[in-house]
VEXDREN-2710 file (C-alpha; in Angstrom, 1 decimal):
% VEXDREN-2710
k/r/px/py/pz
1/UNK/123.8/120.6/-10.4
2/UNK/126.5/120.8/-7.7
3/UNK/128.6/117.7/-6.9
4/UNK/127.8/116.1/-3.6
5/UNK/131.0/115.1/-1.7
6/UNK/131.2/112.2/0.6
7/UNK/132.3/114.4/3.5
8/UNK/132.7/117.9/4.6
9/UNK/135.2/119.9/2.6
10/UNK/137.1/123.1/3.0
11/UNK/138.1/125.0/-0.2
12/UNK/137.2/122.1/-2.3
13/UNK/139.3/119.8/-0.3
14/UNK/137.9/117.0/1.9
15/UNK/138.3/117.8/5.6
16/UNK/140.4/115.4/7.6
17/UNK/138.6/114.4/10.8
18/UNK/140.5/115.1/14.0
19/UNK/142.4/112.3/15.5
20/UNK/140.6/110.7/18.5
21/UNK/141.8/112.0/21.8
22/UNK/143.1/109.3/24.0
23/UNK/141.6/109.2/27.5
24/UNK/143.9/110.4/30.3
25/UNK/145.8/107.5/31.8
26/UNK/144.6/106.5/35.2
27/UNK/147.0/107.3/38.0
28/UNK/148.5/104.1/39.4
29/UNK/146.8/103.3/42.7
30/UNK/149.3/103.2/45.5
31/UNK/149.0/100.2/47.9
32/UNK/148.0/101.3/51.3
33/UNK/150.7/100.3/53.7
34/UNK/149.5/98.8/57.0
35/UNK/150.8/100.1/60.3
36/UNK/152.6/97.5/62.5
37/UNK/149.4/97.2/64.7
38/UNK/147.2/96.7/61.7
39/UNK/149.5/94.0/60.2
40/UNK/149.6/92.3/63.6
41/UNK/145.8/92.1/63.7
42/UNK/145.7/90.8/60.2
43/UNK/148.2/88.1/61.0
44/UNK/146.2/87.1/64.1
45/UNK/143.0/86.9/62.1
46/UNK/144.7/84.8/59.4
47/UNK/146.3/82.5/62.0
48/UNK/143.0/82.1/63.8
49/UNK/141.3/80.9/60.6
50/UNK/144.1/78.5/59.6
51/UNK/144.4/77.0/63.1
52/UNK/140.6/76.5/63.1
53/UNK/140.7/74.8/59.7
54/UNK/143.8/72.7/60.0
55/UNK/144.9/72.6/63.6
56/UNK/148.3/73.7/65.0
57/UNK/150.5/70.9/63.6
58/UNK/149.1/71.1/60.0
59/UNK/149.5/74.8/59.8
60/UNK/152.8/76.3/58.6
61/UNK/154.3/79.8/58.7
62/UNK/154.4/79.6/54.9
63/UNK/150.6/79.2/54.8
64/UNK/150.1/82.1/57.2
65/UNK/152.3/84.3/55.2
66/UNK/150.8/83.3/51.8
67/UNK/147.2/83.9/53.0
68/UNK/148.1/87.3/54.5
69/UNK/150.2/88.1/51.4
70/UNK/153.3/88.9/53.3
71/UNK/156.8/87.4/53.5
72/UNK/157.7/84.8/56.2
73/UNK/160.0/87.2/57.9
74/UNK/157.1/89.6/58.6
75/UNK/155.4/86.8/60.6
76/UNK/158.5/86.0/62.5
77/UNK/159.1/89.7/63.2
78/UNK/155.7/90.0/64.9
79/UNK/155.4/86.6/66.7
80/UNK/158.8/84.9/66.6
81/UNK/157.3/81.8/65.0
82/UNK/154.2/79.7/64.7
83/UNK/154.1/78.9/68.4
84/UNK/154.0/82.6/69.3
85/UNK/151.2/83.3/66.9
86/UNK/149.2/80.4/68.2
87/UNK/149.7/81.4/71.8
88/UNK/148.3/84.9/71.0
89/UNK/145.3/83.4/69.2
90/UNK/144.4/81.0/72.0
91/UNK/144.9/83.6/74.7
92/UNK/142.4/85.9/73.0
93/UNK/139.8/83.2/72.6
94/UNK/140.2/82.1/76.2
95/UNK/139.6/85.6/77.4
96/UNK/136.7/86.2/75.0
97/UNK/134.9/83.1/76.0
98/UNK/135.4/83.5/79.7
99/UNK/134.4/87.2/79.6
100/UNK/131.2/86.2/77.7
101/UNK/130.2/83.6/80.2
102/UNK/131.2/85.6/83.3
103/UNK/129.2/88.6/82.0
104/UNK/126.2/86.4/81.4
105/UNK/125.9/85.2/85.0
106/UNK/123.7/87.9/86.4
107/UNK/120.6/86.2/87.6
108/UNK/119.9/85.4/91.3
109/UNK/118.2/82.0/90.9
110/UNK/120.4/79.0/90.3
111/UNK/118.3/77.7/87.4
112/UNK/118.5/81.0/85.6
113/UNK/122.3/81.0/86.1
114/UNK/122.5/77.5/84.5
115/UNK/120.4/78.8/81.6
116/UNK/122.6/81.9/81.2
117/UNK/125.9/79.9/81.3
118/UNK/124.6/77.4/78.7
119/UNK/123.3/80.1/76.4
120/UNK/126.6/82.1/76.7
121/UNK/128.7/79.1/75.7
122/UNK/126.4/78.1/72.8
123/UNK/126.2/81.7/71.7
124/UNK/130.0/81.8/71.5
125/UNK/130.1/78.6/69.5
126/UNK/127.5/80.0/67.1
127/UNK/129.1/83.4/66.6
128/UNK/132.7/82.5/66.9
129/UNK/132.9/79.0/65.4
130/UNK/136.5/79.5/64.3
131/UNK/137.7/80.6/67.7
132/UNK/135.9/77.7/69.4
133/UNK/137.5/75.2/66.9
134/UNK/140.9/76.6/67.8
135/UNK/140.2/76.0/71.5
136/UNK/138.9/72.5/71.2
137/UNK/141.8/71.4/69.0
138/UNK/144.2/72.0/71.9
139/UNK/147.8/71.8/70.9
140/UNK/150.2/69.8/73.2
141/UNK/152.4/72.9/73.2
142/UNK/150.0/74.9/75.2
143/UNK/150.2/75.0/79.0
144/UNK/147.3/74.2/81.3
145/UNK/146.5/77.9/81.7
146/UNK/145.7/78.7/78.1
147/UNK/143.3/76.2/76.5
148/UNK/139.6/75.2/76.5
149/UNK/140.0/73.0/79.6
150/UNK/141.3/75.9/81.6
151/UNK/138.3/78.1/80.5
152/UNK/135.9/75.4/81.6
153/UNK/137.8/75.0/84.9
154/UNK/137.4/78.7/85.5
155/UNK/133.6/78.5/84.8
156/UNK/133.3/75.4/87.0
157/UNK/134.9/77.4/89.9
158/UNK/132.2/80.0/89.6
159/UNK/129.5/77.4/89.4
160/UNK/131.1/75.7/92.5
161/UNK/130.4/78.8/94.7
162/UNK/126.8/78.8/93.6
163/UNK/126.3/75.1/94.2
164/UNK/128.1/75.2/97.5
165/UNK/125.6/77.7/98.9
166/UNK/122.7/75.7/97.5
167/UNK/124.0/72.5/98.9
168/UNK/124.5/74.0/102.3
169/UNK/120.9/75.4/102.4
170/UNK/119.5/72.0/101.4
171/UNK/121.5/69.9/103.8
172/UNK/123.9/68.4/101.3
173/UNK/127.7/68.2/101.8
174/UNK/129.0/71.5/100.4
175/UNK/132.4/69.8/99.8
176/UNK/130.8/67.9/96.9
177/UNK/130.0/71.2/95.1
178/UNK/133.3/71.0/93.2
179/UNK/132.5/67.5/91.8
180/UNK/129.0/68.6/90.7
181/UNK/130.2/71.8/89.1
182/UNK/132.8/69.9/87.0
183/UNK/130.1/67.5/86.0
184/UNK/127.7/70.2/85.0
185/UNK/130.2/72.3/83.1
186/UNK/131.7/69.2/81.4
187/UNK/128.2/68.2/80.2
188/UNK/127.6/71.6/78.6
189/UNK/131.1/71.8/77.1
190/UNK/130.9/68.4/75.5
191/UNK/127.4/69.0/74.2
192/UNK/128.7/72.3/72.8
193/UNK/131.4/70.5/70.9
194/UNK/128.8/68.1/69.4
195/UNK/126.5/71.0/68.5
196/UNK/129.4/72.9/66.8
197/UNK/129.1/70.4/63.9
198/UNK/125.4/69.5/63.8
199/UNK/124.0/73.0/64.5
200/UNK/120.5/71.7/65.3
201/UNK/118.3/72.0/67.1
202/UNK/118.7/75.8/67.6
203/UNK/120.8/76.9/70.6
204/UNK/117.8/77.9/72.8
205/UNK/116.4/74.4/72.5
206/UNK/119.8/72.8/73.3
207/UNK/120.2/75.1/76.3
208/UNK/116.7/74.2/77.5
209/UNK/117.3/70.5/77.4
210/UNK/120.7/70.9/79.1
211/UNK/119.1/72.8/81.9
212/UNK/116.2/70.4/82.1
213/UNK/118.7/67.5/82.6
214/UNK/120.9/69.4/85.0
215/UNK/118.2/71.2/87.1
216/UNK/115.8/68.3/87.5
217/UNK/118.8/66.1/88.4
218/UNK/119.9/68.6/91.0
219/UNK/116.4/69.0/92.3
220/UNK/116.2/65.3/93.2
221/UNK/119.6/64.6/94.6
222/UNK/120.0/61.9/97.1
223/UNK/121.9/63.0/100.2
224/UNK/124.1/59.9/100.1
225/UNK/123.8/58.2/96.7
226/UNK/125.1/54.6/96.2
227/UNK/125.6/52.5/93.1
228/UNK/122.9/49.9/92.5
229/UNK/125.5/47.3/91.4
230/UNK/127.3/47.8/94.8
231/UNK/124.1/47.1/96.7
232/UNK/124.0/43.6/95.2
233/UNK/127.3/42.5/96.7
END
């Protein structure tokens, strides 16, 4: 009876199994180098997030560089320092918010215009919370032409023209339109800052209540209001 071997054999000798073939080494992936424009946008986005989280004073160039995974000189090269980066971030947010509100004001009826303005601001807060936080934190370094107050002033001037025409048609003093426009826009802006944190009720409900207060108040204006306390003296 033939002897059974433990493995295959050749010429009576046990065959040596071939050595395992090592898989080919993966080629090292080369890091994609950003263009100057891409790097600038990355740094702006990083700065925007940090300024929203920590504010201007508490944010450092070291933190911006670390989060963007670049060296500090790269940040200085693009913006000259923290102040330069902050100015770019704020300027972008100012333009974005103002464009959004201006574009929304398309209706002919004043009440609809109030609704559109309120919804536009609340929509910006909802969708661009980081940008809104940057604006409302307002650094003392920024001038009066590049902050949240300046945006609200621009919006108030647009509302002033609308109210001025309405006041004139209803027999009210059109010179008071500026006062009322500041009051209306301020009411919406401060409510928006509150809603940024609580996020309820939903923005449509908040807008409806803002317009309810504003419109019904405007609809029953006294031509020459006086203070009750003043009448007692």
